Gaussian input, Z-matrix of N, CA and C with variables (Angstrom, degrees):
# hf/3-21g

backbone

0 1
 N
 C     1     B1
 C     2     B2     1     A1
 N     3     B3     2     A2     1     D1
 C     4     B4     3     A3     2     D2
 C     5     B5     4     A4     3     D3
 N     6     B6     5     A5     4     D4
 C     7     B7     6     A6     5     D5
 C     8     B8     7     A7     6     D6
 N     9     B9     8     A8     7     D7
 C    10    B10     9     A9     8     D8
 C    11    B11    10    A10     9     D9
 N    12    B12    11    A11    10    D10
 C    13    B13    12    A12    11    D11
 C    14    B14    13    A13    12    D12
 N    15    B15    14    A14    13    D13
 C    16    B16    15    A15    14    D14
 C    17    B17    16    A16    15    D15
 N    18    B18    17    A17    16    D16
 C    19    B19    18    A18    17    D17
 C    20    B20    19    A19    18    D18
 N    21    B21    20    A20    19    D19
 C    22    B22    21    A21    20    D20
 C    23    B23    22    A22    21    D21
 N    24    B24    23    A23    22    D22
 C    25    B25    24    A24    23    D23
 C    26    B26    25    A25    24    D24
 N    27    B27    26    A26    25    D25
 C    28    B28    27    A27    26    D26
 C    29    B29    28    A28    27    D27
 N    30    B30    29    A29    28    D28
 C    31    B31    30    A30    29    D29
 C    32    B32    31    A31    30    D30
 N    33    B33    32    A32    31    D31
 C    34    B34    33    A33    32    D32
 C    35    B35    34    A34    33    D33
 N    36    B36    35    A35    34    D34
 C    37    B37    36    A36    35    D35
 C    38    B38    37    A37    36    D36
 N    39    B39    38    A38    37    D37
 C    40    B40    39    A39    38    D38
 C    41    B41    40    A40    39    D39
 N    42    B42    41    A41    40    D40
 C    43    B43    42    A42    41    D41
 C    44    B44    43    A43    42    D42
 N    45    B45    44    A44    43    D43
 C    46    B46    45    A45    44    D44
 C    47    B47    46    A46    45    D45
 N    48    B48    47    A47    46    D46
 C    49    B49    48    A48    47    D47
 C    50    B50    49    A49    48    D48
 N    51    B51    50    A50    49    D49
 C    52    B52    51    A51    50    D50
 C    53    B53    52    A52    51    D51
 N    54    B54    53    A53    52    D52
 C    55    B55    54    A54    53    D53
 C    56    B56    55    A55    54    D54
 N    57    B57    56    A56    55    D55
 C    58    B58    57    A57    56    D56
 C    59    B59    58    A58    57    D57
 N    60    B60    59    A59    58    D58
 C    61    B61    60    A60    59    D59
 C    62    B62    61    A61    60    D60
 N    63    B63    62    A62    61    D61
 C    64    B64    63    A63    62    D62
 C    65    B65    64    A64    63    D63
 N    66    B66    65    A65    64    D64
 C    67    B67    66    A66    65    D65
 C    68    B68    67    A67    66    D66
 N    69    B69    68    A68    67    D67
 C    70    B70    69    A69    68    D68
 C    71    B71    70    A70    69    D69
 N    72    B72    71    A71    70    D70
 C    73    B73    72    A72    71    D71
 C    74    B74    73    A73    72    D72
 N    75    B75    74    A74    73    D73
 C    76    B76    75    A75    74    D74
 C    77    B77    76    A76    75    D75
 N    78    B78    77    A77    76    D76
 C    79    B79    78    A78    77    D77
 C    80    B80    79    A79    78    D78
 N    81    B81    80    A80    79    D79
 C    82    B82    81    A81    80    D80
 C    83    B83    82    A82    81    D81
 N    84    B84    83    A83    82    D82
 C    85    B85    84    A84    83    D83
 C    86    B86    85    A85    84    D84
 N    87    B87    86    A86    85    D85
 C    88    B88    87    A87    86    D86
 C    89    B89    88    A88    87    D87
 N    90    B90    89    A89    88    D88
 C    91    B91    90    A90    89    D89
 C    92    B92    91    A91    90    D90
 N    93    B93    92    A92    91    D91
 C    94    B94    93    A93    92    D92
 C    95    B95    94    A94    93    D93
 N    96    B96    95    A95    94    D94
 C    97    B97    96    A96    95    D95
 C    98    B98    97    A97    96    D96
 N    99    B99    98    A98    97    D97
 C   100   B100    99    A99    98    D98
 C   101   B101   100   A100    99    D99
 N   102   B102   101   A101   100   D100
 C   103   B103   102   A102   101   D101
 C   104   B104   103   A103   102   D102
 N   105   B105   104   A104   103   D103
 C   106   B106   105   A105   104   D104
 C   107   B107   106   A106   105   D105
 N   108   B108   107   A107   106   D106
 C   109   B109   108   A108   107   D107
 C   110   B110   109   A109   108   D108
 N   111   B111   110   A110   109   D109
 C   112   B112   111   A111   110   D110
 C   113   B113   112   A112   111   D111
 N   114   B114   113   A113   112   D112
 C   115   B115   114   A114   113   D113
 C   116   B116   115   A115   114   D114
 N   117   B117   116   A116   115   D115
 C   118   B118   117   A117   116   D116
 C   119   B119   118   A118   117   D117
 N   120   B120   119   A119   118   D118
 C   121   B121   120   A120   119   D119
 C   122   B122   121   A121   120   D120
 N   123   B123   122   A122   121   D121
 C   124   B124   123   A123   122   D122
 C   125   B125   124   A124   123   D123
 N   126   B126   125   A125   124   D124
 C   127   B127   126   A126   125   D125
 C   128   B128   127   A127   126   D126
 N   129   B129   128   A128   127   D127
 C   130   B130   129   A129   128   D128
 C   131   B131   130   A130   129   D129
 N   132   B132   131   A131   130   D130
 C   133   B133   132   A132   131   D131
 C   134   B134   133   A133   132   D132
 N   135   B135   134   A134   133   D133
 C   136   B136   135   A135   134   D134
 C   137   B137   136   A136   135   D135
 N   138   B138   137   A137   136   D136
 C   139   B139   138   A138   137   D137
 C   140   B140   139   A139   138   D138
 N   141   B141   140   A140   139   D139
 C   142   B142   141   A141   140   D140
 C   143   B143   142   A142   141   D141
 N   144   B144   143   A143   142   D142
 C   145   B145   144   A144   143   D143
 C   146   B146   145   A145   144   D144
 N   147   B147   146   A146   145   D145
 C   148   B148   147   A147   146   D146
 C   149   B149   148   A148   147   D147
 N   150   B150   149   A149   148   D148
 C   151   B151   150   A150   149   D149
 C   152   B152   151   A151   150   D150
 N   153   B153   152   A152   151   D151
 C   154   B154   153   A153   152   D152
 C   155   B155   154   A154   153   D153
 N   156   B156   155   A155   154   D154
 C   157   B157   156   A156   155   D155
 C   158   B158   157   A157   156   D156
 N   159   B159   158   A158   157   D157
 C   160   B160   159   A159   158   D158
 C   161   B161   160   A160   159   D159
 N   162   B162   161   A161   160   D160
 C   163   B163   162   A162   161   D161
 C   164   B164   163   A163   162   D162
 N   165   B165   164   A164   163   D163
 C   166   B166   165   A165   164   D164
 C   167   B167   166   A166   165   D165
 N   168   B168   167   A167   166   D166
 C   169   B169   168   A168   167   D167
 C   170   B170   169   A169   168   D168
 N   171   B171   170   A170   169   D169
 C   172   B172   171   A171   170   D170
 C   173   B173   172   A172   171   D171
 N   174   B174   173   A173   172   D172
 C   175   B175   174   A174   173   D173
 C   176   B176   175   A175   174   D174
 N   177   B177   176   A176   175   D175
 C   178   B178   177   A177   176   D176
 C   179   B179   178   A178   177   D177
 N   180   B180   179   A179   178   D178
 C   181   B181   180   A180   179   D179
 C   182   B182   181   A181   180   D180
 N   183   B183   182   A182   181   D181
 C   184   B184   183   A183   182   D182
 C   185   B185   184   A184   183   D183
 N   186   B186   185   A185   184   D184
 C   187   B187   186   A186   185   D185
 C   188   B188   187   A187   186   D186
 N   189   B189   188   A188   187   D187
 C   190   B190   189   A189   188   D188
 C   191   B191   190   A190   189   D189
 N   192   B192   191   A191   190   D190
 C   193   B193   192   A192   191   D191
 C   194   B194   193   A193   192   D192
 N   195   B195   194   A194   193   D193
 C   196   B196   195   A195   194   D194
 C   197   B197   196   A196   195   D195
 N   198   B198   197   A197   196   D196
 C   199   B199   198   A198   197   D197
 C   200   B200   199   A199   198   D198
 N   201   B201   200   A200   199   D199
 C   202   B202   201   A201   200   D200
 C   203   B203   202   A202   201   D201
 N   204   B204   203   A203   202   D202
 C   205   B205   204   A204   203   D203
 C   206   B206   205   A205   204   D204
 N   207   B207   206   A206   205   D205
 C   208   B208   207   A207   206   D206
 C   209   B209   208   A208   207   D207
 N   210   B210   209   A209   208   D208
 C   211   B211   210   A210   209   D209
 C   212   B212   211   A211   210   D210
 N   213   B213   212   A212   211   D211
 C   214   B214   213   A213   212   D212
 C   215   B215   214   A214   213   D213
 N   216   B216   215   A215   214   D214
 C   217   B217   216   A216   215   D215
 C   218   B218   217   A217   216   D216

   B1=1.4235
   B2=1.5512
   B3=1.3344
   B4=1.4892
   B5=1.5119
   B6=1.3681
   B7=1.4090
   B8=1.4914
   B9=1.2831
   B10=1.5010
   B11=1.5958
   B12=1.2974
   B13=1.4432
   B14=1.5183
   B15=1.3204
   B16=1.4204
   B17=1.5456
   B18=1.3203
   B19=1.4746
   B20=1.4803
   B21=1.3413
   B22=1.4804
   B23=1.5739
   B24=1.3238
   B25=1.4596
   B26=1.5042
   B27=1.2930
   B28=1.5021
   B29=1.5638
   B30=1.3226
   B31=1.4136
   B32=1.5779
   B33=1.3304
   B34=1.4554
   B35=1.5528
   B36=1.3305
   B37=1.4537
   B38=1.5148
   B39=1.3500
   B40=1.3787
   B41=1.5341
   B42=1.2957
   B43=1.5037
   B44=1.4781
   B45=1.3648
   B46=1.5087
   B47=1.4768
   B48=1.3554
   B49=1.4431
   B50=1.5207
   B51=1.3316
   B52=1.4595
   B53=1.5377
   B54=1.3167
   B55=1.4399
   B56=1.5307
   B57=1.3310
   B58=1.4683
   B59=1.5343
   B60=1.2663
   B61=1.4703
   B62=1.4806
   B63=1.3660
   B64=1.4563
   B65=1.4659
   B66=1.3698
   B67=1.4584
   B68=1.5025
   B69=1.2635
   B70=1.5539
   B71=1.5633
   B72=1.2862
   B73=1.4913
   B74=1.5509
   B75=1.3003
   B76=1.4548
   B77=1.5059
   B78=1.3619
   B79=1.3981
   B80=1.5043
   B81=1.2938
   B82=1.5373
   B83=1.5303
   B84=1.2447
   B85=1.4550
   B86=1.5057
   B87=1.3064
   B88=1.4688
   B89=1.5089
   B90=1.2836
   B91=1.4123
   B92=1.5302
   B93=1.2755
   B94=1.4393
   B95=1.5335
   B96=1.3349
   B97=1.4816
   B98=1.5865
   B99=1.2973
   B100=1.4537
   B101=1.4876
   B102=1.3263
   B103=1.4673
   B104=1.5661
   B105=1.3222
   B106=1.3953
   B107=1.5866
   B108=1.3436
   B109=1.4575
   B110=1.5237
   B111=1.3539
   B112=1.3887
   B113=1.5403
   B114=1.2934
   B115=1.4969
   B116=1.5082
   B117=1.3213
   B118=1.4746
   B119=1.4925
   B120=1.3628
   B121=1.4894
   B122=1.4785
   B123=1.3358
   B124=1.5283
   B125=1.4893
   B126=1.3179
   B127=1.4672
   B128=1.5458
   B129=1.3381
   B130=1.4098
   B131=1.5473
   B132=1.3843
   B133=1.4440
   B134=1.5445
   B135=1.2646
   B136=1.4902
   B137=1.5158
   B138=1.3068
   B139=1.4560
   B140=1.5823
   B141=1.2690
   B142=1.5224
   B143=1.4568
   B144=1.3163
   B145=1.4850
   B146=1.5579
   B147=1.3538
   B148=1.4554
   B149=1.5438
   B150=1.3162
   B151=1.5114
   B152=1.4877
   B153=1.3114
   B154=1.4609
   B155=1.5360
   B156=1.3504
   B157=1.5101
   B158=1.4941
   B159=1.3149
   B160=1.4947
   B161=1.5074
   B162=1.2936
   B163=1.4698
   B164=1.4423
   B165=1.3424
   B166=1.4678
   B167=1.4691
   B168=1.3533
   B169=1.4761
   B170=1.5379
   B171=1.3360
   B172=1.4484
   B173=1.4996
   B174=1.2889
   B175=1.4677
   B176=1.5571
   B177=1.2739
   B178=1.4799
   B179=1.5434
   B180=1.3272
   B181=1.4818
   B182=1.5827
   B183=1.3188
   B184=1.4190
   B185=1.5712
   B186=1.2664
   B187=1.4683
   B188=1.5794
   B189=1.2815
   B190=1.4501
   B191=1.5454
   B192=1.3404
   B193=1.5069
   B194=1.5453
   B195=1.3248
   B196=1.4727
   B197=1.5299
   B198=1.3354
   B199=1.4450
   B200=1.5339
   B201=1.2579
   B202=1.4890
   B203=1.4786
   B204=1.2971
   B205=1.4945
   B206=1.5218
   B207=1.3385
   B208=1.4213
   B209=1.5937
   B210=1.3770
   B211=1.4810
   B212=1.5594
   B213=1.3302
   B214=1.4690
   B215=1.4922
   B216=1.3622
   B217=1.4455
   B218=1.5191
   A1=110.20
   A2=114.16
   A3=122.17
   A4=109.08
   A5=114.35
   A6=118.10
   A7=116.07
   A8=111.70
   A9=119.60
   A10=110.20
   A11=115.48
   A12=120.82
   A13=111.19
   A14=116.40
   A15=121.46
   A16=113.12
   A17=114.68
   A18=121.54
   A19=110.17
   A20=116.15
   A21=120.33
   A22=110.86
   A23=115.16
   A24=119.86
   A25=110.70
   A26=116.37
   A27=119.03
   A28=109.93
   A29=118.43
   A30=121.81
   A31=108.98
   A32=116.22
   A33=118.53
   A34=112.32
   A35=113.50
   A36=119.01
   A37=111.22
   A38=115.89
   A39=123.71
   A40=112.21
   A41=117.23
   A42=121.08
   A43=109.77
   A44=119.18
   A45=119.80
   A46=114.19
   A47=114.10
   A48=119.31
   A49=112.41
   A50=118.48
   A51=123.72
   A52=110.66
   A53=115.83
   A54=118.10
   A55=111.65
   A56=116.29
   A57=122.93
   A58=111.54
   A59=116.27
   A60=121.53
   A61=113.14
   A62=116.09
   A63=120.70
   A64=113.32
   A65=115.95
   A66=120.34
   A67=109.96
   A68=119.46
   A69=124.14
   A70=106.85
   A71=115.34
   A72=118.41
   A73=113.04
   A74=114.73
   A75=116.37
   A76=115.71
   A77=119.43
   A78=124.04
   A79=108.49
   A80=113.82
   A81=119.94
   A82=107.74
   A83=113.09
   A84=117.88
   A85=110.60
   A86=114.72
   A87=123.14
   A88=108.55
   A89=118.04
   A90=121.15
   A91=107.87
   A92=119.34
   A93=129.15
   A94=106.82
   A95=112.66
   A96=117.61
   A97=109.99
   A98=113.92
   A99=118.07
   A100=107.99
   A101=117.07
   A102=124.70
   A103=105.68
   A104=118.05
   A105=121.21
   A106=113.95
   A107=113.07
   A108=115.00
   A109=106.46
   A110=117.90
   A111=123.71
   A112=108.59
   A113=120.27
   A114=126.04
   A115=103.32
   A116=111.61
   A117=121.50
   A118=114.06
   A119=119.14
   A120=122.31
   A121=105.83
   A122=112.91
   A123=120.49
   A124=113.64
   A125=117.96
   A126=122.72
   A127=111.93
   A128=117.87
   A129=122.06
   A130=112.77
   A131=113.92
   A132=117.24
   A133=105.63
   A134=114.90
   A135=122.13
   A136=112.19
   A137=117.50
   A138=120.09
   A139=106.67
   A140=116.36
   A141=122.38
   A142=110.71
   A143=112.84
   A144=118.98
   A145=106.65
   A146=113.77
   A147=119.34
   A148=107.38
   A149=115.49
   A150=119.54
   A151=114.48
   A152=118.28
   A153=120.96
   A154=108.42
   A155=112.92
   A156=117.22
   A157=114.00
   A158=117.54
   A159=123.13
   A160=110.47
   A161=117.50
   A162=122.15
   A163=113.49
   A164=117.27
   A165=123.74
   A166=108.27
   A167=115.60
   A168=115.85
   A169=107.61
   A170=119.50
   A171=122.64
   A172=110.33
   A173=118.66
   A174=120.86
   A175=112.42
   A176=117.66
   A177=121.69
   A178=110.96
   A179=115.69
   A180=120.68
   A181=107.98
   A182=120.17
   A183=124.25
   A184=108.75
   A185=118.48
   A186=123.09
   A187=107.90
   A188=122.15
   A189=120.20
   A190=114.08
   A191=114.31
   A192=117.74
   A193=111.03
   A194=113.27
   A195=115.39
   A196=113.85
   A197=117.39
   A198=117.85
   A199=110.53
   A200=118.22
   A201=122.41
   A202=110.08
   A203=117.14
   A204=121.76
   A205=115.18
   A206=118.32
   A207=123.95
   A208=109.21
   A209=115.46
   A210=120.62
   A211=111.50
   A212=117.96
   A213=120.95
   A214=111.97
   A215=120.17
   A216=121.93
   A217=110.69
   D1=-35.15
   D2=178.20
   D3=-60.75
   D4=-41.60
   D5=179.80
   D6=-60.04
   D7=-38.20
   D8=-179.77
   D9=-68.46
   D10=-41.64
   D11=176.18
   D12=-62.73
   D13=-45.28
   D14=178.67
   D15=-62.17
   D16=-38.84
   D17=178.77
   D18=-69.51
   D19=-41.15
   D20=177.82
   D21=-63.13
   D22=-44.51
   D23=-178.77
   D24=-66.63
   D25=-36.11
   D26=179.01
   D27=-70.64
   D28=-39.16
   D29=179.03
   D30=-66.21
   D31=-42.19
   D32=-179.12
   D33=-65.11
   D34=-38.54
   D35=179.02
   D36=-64.39
   D37=-42.84
   D38=178.82
   D39=-63.48
   D40=-41.62
   D41=178.09
   D42=-67.97
   D43=-38.94
   D44=176.54
   D45=-63.87
   D46=-42.00
   D47=179.93
   D48=-66.30
   D49=-41.55
   D50=176.22
   D51=-62.43
   D52=-45.18
   D53=-179.66
   D54=-63.03
   D55=-44.60
   D56=179.08
   D57=-59.15
   D58=-46.44
   D59=176.60
   D60=-61.01
   D61=-41.04
   D62=176.92
   D63=-61.72
   D64=-42.52
   D65=-179.05
   D66=-70.95
   D67=-36.32
   D68=179.00
   D69=-65.84
   D70=-42.18
   D71=-175.32
   D72=-69.28
   D73=-34.16
   D74=-177.79
   D75=-94.15
   D76=-6.52
   D77=179.66
   D78=-75.46
   D79=126.81
   D80=-178.48
   D81=-145.41
   D82=173.60
   D83=176.72
   D84=-91.50
   D85=134.14
   D86=-179.64
   D87=-83.76
   D88=141.51
   D89=176.41
   D90=-102.80
   D91=161.18
   D92=-170.79
   D93=-68.19
   D94=132.61
   D95=178.02
   D96=-71.26
   D97=151.57
   D98=175.95
   D99=-77.84
   D100=147.25
   D101=-177.08
   D102=-66.64
   D103=129.76
   D104=-179.03
   D105=-74.74
   D106=150.47
   D107=177.11
   D108=-88.37
   D109=127.99
   D110=-178.04
   D111=-101.41
   D112=122.49
   D113=-173.67
   D114=-101.70
   D115=139.51
   D116=179.48
   D117=-99.86
   D118=-5.39
   D119=-177.92
   D120=-149.94
   D121=147.60
   D122=174.73
   D123=-69.20
   D124=-20.59
   D125=-175.77
   D126=-101.42
   D127=28.01
   D128=-178.32
   D129=-99.61
   D130=143.40
   D131=176.52
   D132=-98.78
   D133=136.71
   D134=-174.44
   D135=-124.44
   D136=139.62
   D137=172.79
   D138=-123.89
   D139=138.68
   D140=178.89
   D141=-155.95
   D142=-178.04
   D143=-179.57
   D144=-83.76
   D145=155.06
   D146=-179.46
   D147=-61.88
   D148=130.33
   D149=-179.71
   D150=92.56
   D151=-10.59
   D152=-178.51
   D153=-75.35
   D154=128.52
   D155=179.78
   D156=-67.58
   D157=144.77
   D158=173.03
   D159=-121.82
   D160=134.98
   D161=177.39
   D162=-137.44
   D163=153.37
   D164=-178.72
   D165=-94.92
   D166=139.44
   D167=175.25
   D168=-79.69
   D169=158.39
   D170=-174.85
   D171=-63.33
   D172=-29.69
   D173=178.81
   D174=-70.54
   D175=-23.46
   D176=178.41
   D177=-73.45
   D178=-28.27
   D179=-176.86
   D180=-90.97
   D181=-26.16
   D182=-168.92
   D183=-64.33
   D184=-48.24
   D185=-172.40
   D186=-63.28
   D187=-53.03
   D188=-177.50
   D189=-63.37
   D190=-32.36
   D191=178.45
   D192=-70.94
   D193=-43.79
   D194=179.20
   D195=-66.58
   D196=-32.20
   D197=179.99
   D198=-74.74
   D199=-32.20
   D200=174.97
   D201=-67.18
   D202=-47.85
   D203=178.18
   D204=-63.58
   D205=-36.30
   D206=-178.20
   D207=-68.88
   D208=-30.13
   D209=-178.40
   D210=-75.26
   D211=-15.57
   D212=176.36
   D213=-78.39
   D214=124.33
   D215=-176.92
   D216=-69.74

């Protein structure tokens, strides 16, 4: 019985050490995100830097959705 408890304690210690090392190795400093480009229309052409996020404003999506929904009888 003591052998099982020792084996279990060793396994738990090894798992904790491995997890701690993994967290320490992957922890880094985050750099500030680039300001996203907000588009006001679905038919707009956009230019930006590589990796710069692009998002649609709610008003850009509202008109196409309402026109599709109004066409449904």
